[in-house]
N, C-alpha and C positions, 0 to 999 in steps of 0.2 A: 350662446350658452361655451364656455372655456373651456375648452378641455384639459383638464389633469394631464399636467407633466409626466415623459414617459423619462423615468428613474435611467435608463440607459443612454438615451436621449442627456441628461442632463449630466451623468459622469463625462458623455463624449465632449461637451459642451467646455467644460470646468478642464479636460486635461486639453483642448485643443488653445483656453486660454495661456494654462502655464508655459506651453511648449513655443508658443505667443511670445512673450514675456522674456522666455530667457532666449531665442533666437535675439531679442531687441538689445538682449544687455552686450550676446557675445557682439553683434553687430555695432553698438557704440562702444566695445572694446578695442574693438580690430579697429575702427577709425582714429581714433585716439592714436594708437601706437602709430598707423602711417602715418599720420601727420607729426608726428615726432620723435623718429625713428632714425631720421636721416640729419637729425641736424638742421641748425642756419644755411639760410640762401649765401651767398657772398655778400647781401645787402646787412645781414646779421638778423634778418627775421623766417620766421618759420614758414616750411616752404615743404610740399610732396613731392620726393623724391628725386631733389636737386643735393647736386653733388659739387664740389667746390673746385674739385681738378682730381687729377686723375695721378695715383703716383709716380714719383720720381720725371714730374710734367713738370714745366713752368709754363707761366699764366702767360707773357709774352717773349717771342722771341728774340732770338742776342743778335750781335753783328754778325751778318756773315751769313746768319746761322735762321734764314726766316724758312725753317719749314713750320708747312701747314701742318697742324695735327692732327692725326692719324694716318700722314702720311710716310714712306718709308724712304730711302735714297736711292737716284735710278729708277723711278718707275714709270717717269713722263718720256715716251719718243722724241727723236730729236724734231722740232718746231711746236713741240705742242702741248698745251694749258693745262694750270693744275687743275683739276675736281671745283677746288674750294679758291678760287679767283679773288673774292674779296680782301683774301689774305694771302696775296699773292702780288711782289711787287710788279709794275706799270712796265710790258716789253724796250727795255733802251733806258731805264730810265736805274739808278742805284740806289741799292734797300736801306731806309734809315736805320742807324745802329743802333738799340738800345738795349736795357741791360743785360736780362738775361737769354743763352741760349734754350734754343727747344730741344732735347735731346732726346732719341726715342730709345724709350725704356725697353733692356734689354732682360731676361731671367737673371735672376744671381747667380754666381757659377757654382758648383759644388767646391765645398772646399779640396784641394786635392790634398795625397799622400806625402810626408817630408821625402823631397827626392832623397835618391843614391848618391856619396858624394865621391862622384867622379873625379877619377885622378889619373886617366887617361883615356883618351881618344883613337880611333885608326880612323882615316883618312883617304876615303879608297876613289881613285879618279873615276869618277862617273861622267864623261863630255870632255873632249879635248880639239882642239884647235880654234878656240875662239880668242882671238887678238883682239885687243882693246874691251874684252868685257868688263863691265863696272858693275850689273846687278843681274840677279834671277830671279824666277819668282813663277807660281802656277795662275792659273787663269783661276781656278776654283772654282771650275763648271765641274767634274766628273772624270775630264778625259784626259786626267793624266800628264799633259804635257807642259813640258817646261820652257820656259820663254827665258832667253838671254838680249841684255840691253848692252849695244857693246856702243862704247863716248862718241864713234865717229858718227850714229844718226842714225845707225840700223836698230831694228828688234830681231831676232832671226826665234825659231821654234822648233824645238824636239819634238815629233810626234814618232812613238812606235817604230824608235832609232835612224827617221830621216829628219833633215835637216831644212828647211824652209826657210823665205824669207819672209817676215809677219809684215812689217811697215821698214819701209825708207825715208828719211825727213833727214835727210846729211843737207841738202842743197838749203835748207830753213835754219841750219845752226850756227851756231861760231865756236868751233872747235878747237884746243890747242891748250896745255896743261892746267888749269883743274874745270875748265868750260865744257861742254856739247850737248849732246843728251844722257841724261843725267837720272831719270828717275822712270819707274812705270806704274802704275796699280791698277786693276783690275774693278769693274762695279760688281758690287754684293749679289748683283742681278746679270752679271754678261753673261748666262747661259739663254738669259730672254730678250733683253735691251743691246747685247751685244757691244756694251760701251766697256772704254778703259782710255787710260788717260797718263801723259807726256810730262814729262818738265825739263827743259832746256835752256841753253842761251839764245839768245835770239843774232842771228848770222847780223850785220852789223851794225853794234854796238856790244852785244853783251847782256842784253836786259835782259830779265828772269820773265819763263812764259810757264804755263798749265795750261796743254790744250784737252780737249778730246776728239776720240778718234771713236771710226767705227768697221766691227766687222764681221762680216754676216756668219749665221751658226752655222757653225760645221766645217769654216774654211779656214784654212791655215795663212790666209793674204787679209789682210786689212785692208779699207780704203783708204786710199793716202788723199784722197780730196773730200771727203768727211770732215775735216779740223772743226771745230768750233772752239774759242776762246775762252775757258773758264773766269778769268782774270783780267784787267789791265796792265797793260808791260810794269814789270819792277824794274826799276832802275836801277842800274848797277855799274855805275861809272866811274872813271879813271883809275883802277885799282881789276887784277881779271882776276885774282882767287880768294877764296872763301864762298862759294855760291852756291852753297846745300846740296840738295838735290834729291833726298828723299819723299817722296809722297807717298799716305797710303790711309785706308780707310778705318777711323775709329770705332770704338764698338756702339758710340751714340750715330753711327751712316753719315759721319758728316765727311769729308776730307781731307786729311791733313796734309802740311807739307813744311818743310825745315828752309829757309832762306839763310846764307853765312851772313855775317858782320857788314862784306861790302870789300873787304881785302887789306893789303899792307898786314902790317903785324902792330900791336897794339890797339885797334880798333881805335886809328886817328880821328876821326868823328865822331865816334861813341854813340855810332849809332843803336849797337845794341841794347841800351839801359832809355833809349829817346824812344816813347812811344806814338812819335809821329812820323815815325819812319818803320819800313816794314822790312828793313834787313836786320839781321841778329836777332831772326822771331822763327817760333812756329806756331803757324797760320793754319786755319780751316775755314773751309765754307760748307757753301748746302748746294749739293752741283745740282737741284731740280730749281733752284732758284733764277725766276725767268732772266733774261740778258747777262750782262757784265758780274759778275758774284764782287763783292767788297769782304776783303778777309778779314775775320778774325783774329784779331793777334791773341792769342789764347798763351807762351807762353815766350817769353824774350828773356836777354843774356846772356846768349849763345852765341858763340862766336862761327863755328864752322859744322852745325851738326850731320854728317857724313850721310851716315846710315843709324836707324833709329824703326820700331819695330814695336807693335799692340802685342800682348801677349794674348791668341789666340783661346786661351780659357779664362783670364779673367780680365780681358781688359784693360790691365795695366801697359804704360808704356814705360820702354829700355830705350836710353841715347847714348849713345856716343858720342860725346863733343869734344873737337881737336882743341890741344890745348898750344900754349902759345911756345914759352922755353925749355917748362921745366914739368910740368904736372900731362899727363889725359885725365879723362872722366869718364865715369859712365854714371847716368842720373837715371831716378825711377821717381812714379807717381805710381797714387792709385787712380782705378779704372775711377772711383769716384772723385777726383781731383779736377781726371781729363777730362769729362761729361759736366763738368763746373763751370761757370760762367767768370769764377776769380784766375785772373789772369800771372802765372807760376814766374816766379824771378827767378833763375839761375845763376844769378852774378856776375856775371863778363860784363866789363873790364875789371868790375871792383876784385874779383876774384879769378885767378886759375887753381883749378881742384880747389885744393884745403887751404890756399894760402894765399894769402894777398896781392893783387900786380898794381893793379893807378886807383889808390894810392898806394906803395909799397910796404908802408905799415899802417894801424891805425884803421882800416877798411871796415867797416860794419855789417854784421851778417841779420841784421834786420830785413826780418821779409823776403830772405834771402831762401829755393831751398839748395838743399849742401849737395854735393854728391853722396854715393853711398860705397862707390870705391875708387881710387886711383891708381895711377902707375906712375913713376919718376919716370924722365930721360937720361939715358945714360951713355955714356962717355963711348961716340960713334956710335951714337943709336944701339948700341948693344945691348939697351932694353929695348927701346920703342924710340917713337917721334908725332904715329899720329895714328887713333883708336881708329879701329872701324865696327861701330859697333853690328850686333848681333836678332839672335831672336831665343827668347826661351824655346826649349826645345816638347814637340808635342804630341812628335811623329811613331812611328813604327815601334822602337826601339824601347821597352817598358822603363829597363834602368838608368834612360838618360832624360826623362821627364822629372819637369821643372829644375832644368839646369840653362843656365843663362849664360851662352859663349860667344865669346866674340874674340874681336884678337886687332893684331898693331901692321900697319902697313908696312913701316920698313923693317923691322926688326920678322916679319913672319910667324912669332910668337899667337896661339890660342891659348884664353884663361876661358873659366868657368865662374857664374857665383851660383847660388839658392835663388830661384824665382822668389823672394820673400823682402819684408819691410827693412832697413835698418843697415847700417855701413857692417860693410864686408872685407874679407882681404883676398884680392883672388887666388886661384890657383892655376898655373900652365896646365895645361891639359896638353900639349900640340906644338909642333913647329914644322913648320912649313919650306921648303928649299927655298918659293917664290913670297913677292910682295903680298898682300891681301887688297883687295881691292871693294871685297863683300862679302856679307852672307845674305842669302834666302831661304824659302822654303816651296814646295811643292804642294800639290792637292792629298798627298797622304802624309804630308809635314811632314817627310824629310826635310833634312837642313843639309845647306851645302856651302862652301869656303870658295870662291871668286880670285882666282890669282892671274898677277901679271902676266903668267907663261904662257894661260889662255885653257888651260885644266881648269877645269871644277870639280869639286870633288865630294863627295856623300859625308858626315860623319854617321859615324857609325861605334862597335866598339872591338 
């Protein structure tokens, strides 16, 4: 005998069936959305959760920029290996150059307010007694020390009012004229890895060298025996002038350094426009590359980029390129162009400033990035003779922020520009009683002026 169905049970069965149908529809819609919402894979076919590339990152490393995706500058200890060994050159080999660098994306900077139009600055003596000083910088490790580079081959550190000898490589360098120990840059990870980098002319021939040294954390003395050559020596034959000398880490975590055109007057060997030469260039390397790195020629057509810098707030580059007979120039390139694989041509020896040099007339501006500011030489160097690039001020004095300060070696004059794109007329804001050799910044963003008198001045109002 078949039992009569219970009305309550029948309703429950029907409700359960409806709920099941609804659940099935929801599951179907969700599955279709998952399959289609992420777009095509690199091959063009549908995929689940595949992303074709990270924002701001190229799919292949560039010449000398062989950073493995997801790594940052200076993360490897001396002698260490990359966690992505398949994307790192074999020790002792040269990385194969490819078309695009792999810059490390950094957050877009917040637009800064329009800087105050500064018409005068005050120079306060911050330190003295540093003969042959040509550069100052902080280590950016939070200890507020100031490192002073001497052309004779020493680096001294001022720590809480006391001066210590940090490094002495005088026996390795060729010193005199425009040669010597010329540049210093600390790793962005210096606090943990102890790495810093120097640029110098090698004893016995003047080759351009870039080397890494190590300093133990918390000490004021580096390990002089820790030298590791980052690049093969760059030959600087025949002439002793125009050695460049600046090196700094860019917004992409790569190490940039500028070479001069090889010397003499008028660049007789035309190295600056020759892409087969490392002279007359601004080069960059991935300091994490295994073995000796092959530099990527990021910019060419420079005569002697003695001092230049990256804006710590925007990543833009500001370059003081020393002129020939008539004009000194300031070049500016945005952060977007800095991290690009497109090579920048600043024009030398076709152009000196905004005027033709070789040829004397009819030189082409096609493909040339022209300077944003120039100034002329005067009778007896009354205006200037050699530009010394500076920094965009981002320090504690709010009224100075966003102004780019730079100077001239011979006249001691200091000018400012506003840190923005486009041509500008320099505004003189100070004059020193001594020759200017460099500018520099400390951990707090204070900006300094280095002079041949051995006195280092701090910029203020």
